N, C-alpha and C positions, 0 to 999 in steps of 0.2 A: 504494500500500500504506500509506504513512504517513498519508494523508488519512483512511483508514477505521479506523485503529487508535489506541489510546491507550496511552501509557506511564505506568504507575502506580508512582510513586516512594514507597516506604515506608521511612522512616528516622526515628528519634527525635531526630536532630540537625537543628535548623532550618537550620544553615549548609550541611549536606550536601544537604538537600532543595532549598534555593535554588540551589546551584551546579549540581546535576544537572538541575534543572528548566530553568535558563537554557541550559545546554549542549545539552540534548536539543531544546529549542525552536529553537535555532540550526540544528540538523540537520533541522528541518522536522516534528518529532514533536509531536503534541498530548500535553500532559503534565498529570497530576493528581498532587498530592502529599498524603501522609498521615503523621501523626506516630506512628502505631502500626499494627501488623497488625490489631488489634482494631477500630480506627476504619475501616480499609480494608474489612474484612469486613462491618462494619455498614452501610457506605454503598454497597457494591458492588451494582450493578444486574444483573439477569439478562441474558445475551446480549451482554455487552460483549466486544469484541475488542481484544486488545492484549498487552502484556508487563508483568509485574510486576518491578520492580527493587527488591529489598528487602535491608536490612541483616540479617545473621545474628543479631547480638546486639542484642535490643531488650527493654525491659521488657514484661511480659505475654507475649503470643504472640510467640515469636522467629521468625526467618526459616524455619528448617527445619520448625517446627510449622505455619507458614503454608502451606508447600508441601503438607504432609500434610492440612491442613484443606481446602484447595482440591480436592484429590483426593477427600476424603471426601464433599464436596458435589457432586462430578462437574462442577466448574467447569473448563473447558478454557482456562486462562490459563497460558502458560509463565512460569516464574520464573527470573530471573537474580539470584543471591545475591551480595552484596558484604560484605566483612569486612576490618576493620583488624587482626584477630587471627587470621588464617587459619593453619591447619596442615593437613597431609595428611589426618589423621583427620577433621577437620571437612569438608573438601572432599569426601571419599569419602561421608560421611554425608549431605551435601547432595544429591549426585547419586543416591545410593541412595533418598533420600526422593522424588526425582522432579524436582529442580531441573534446568533446562536448562543452566545454566552457573554458574560460581563465579569471581568476580573479586576480587582483593585490592586494598585501599586502600594507597597513594593510587591512585585509579582512573585508568587510561589511557583517555582519551576514545575513541580509535580502537578499542580493544579492547572497550569497552562497547557502542559503536554496532554493531560487527561482531556481537557476541553477540546484541543485540536484533534485528538484521536476520536472523540465522540463525533465531532463534526465530519471528519473524514469517513467514519463508518457509515454515517447517514448518507453522505454523498455517494459512496460506492454502492450502497444498497439501492439508492434511487437510480443510478446508472444501470445497475443490473436489472432492476425492474423495467426500466425503459427499453433495454435491449430485448428482454423477454417479451415485452408487449409488441415490439416491432417484429420479432420473429413470429409471434402468434398472428399478427395481421398478415404477414406474408403467406402463412399457411392457409388462413381463411380466404385470402384472395385467389387461391388455387381452386376453390370450390366453384362448380358450375352453378348457374341460377337455380336449377332444380335441386341440386345438393344443398344450396343455401336455404331453399324453401323447406326441405326436410330437416335440415339442421335446426332451424327455428322451431319446428313442430316437436322435434325430439326433446329439445331442452325445455320446452313448455310443458312436457309431461305426457304428450300423446304416445300411445302405444303404436306398434307397427300396424295393427289391424285398424286402429282409428285413423292413422295417417293414410292408409290404403283407401279407406272409405271416403275420406275427405278429398283426396286427390284423384279418386276414381282409377286407381292402379292396383295391381295385385300386391298382396303382403310380401310375396317373394321378391318383387321388384323393390319394395321399400327396404327390405332386409339387405338387398344388394347395395342400395344407395347408402344405407347406414354403415355398412362395412367400409365402403369407399370413403365416407366422411371421417370415420374413426381413423382410418389409415392416413388420410391427408392431414388431419388435425393432430396426429400423433397422440391420440387420446385412448387410453387403455380401458376406459369405462365411461358410462353415461355421466357419472358424477364429475369426472374430469371435463367432459364436454360442457356441462352446465357451468362449471367455474370459468371455463374459457369464454362462454357466452356472456357471462357477467363482466369479465375483464374487457371484452370487446364492446360492451355497452348495448348488447342485443337482448339482454335480459335483466330486469331489475333485481337487485339482491334481496 
């Protein structure tokens, strides 16, 4: 996980950037540092994976504004905000804005690394879920219009006999279609097919 992700440290204090960069490097993270949120946003390349560790109070775009700007740009990078002037209201505002975590200075190394690992775990789970959904859509798109029609009836709970009567075809033909659908969807049971239909948005959970 750490080999494929980058930790982006954004802080206007050079000493903080240096100390956090060194500490995170020791833990095996690839680290890039930025003196401001505006510099980070200007240099950020599309598709990067990682976690942003940013100070709340910075000249120009502050940490909470950075969280909002990433969301506005639909950039899926979790943000851990840090502050030496933290209070409850600020922490609440940060989480409401979409920050993943909020840590007070002086920073506890263990707490920060734990927050980063939690954020990375969620990120990779989301990517895995997205890839699985894309694969599922590809399989579904291989179905013929007739197979889709029967797919929908099967996941709605219709028996083969009921489907045959509804579509005016033989039960044997329905069974043949069902086998083809199960094969194309790589579903070993109707229960799996139902879960796939829910994920595809073709069946209400």
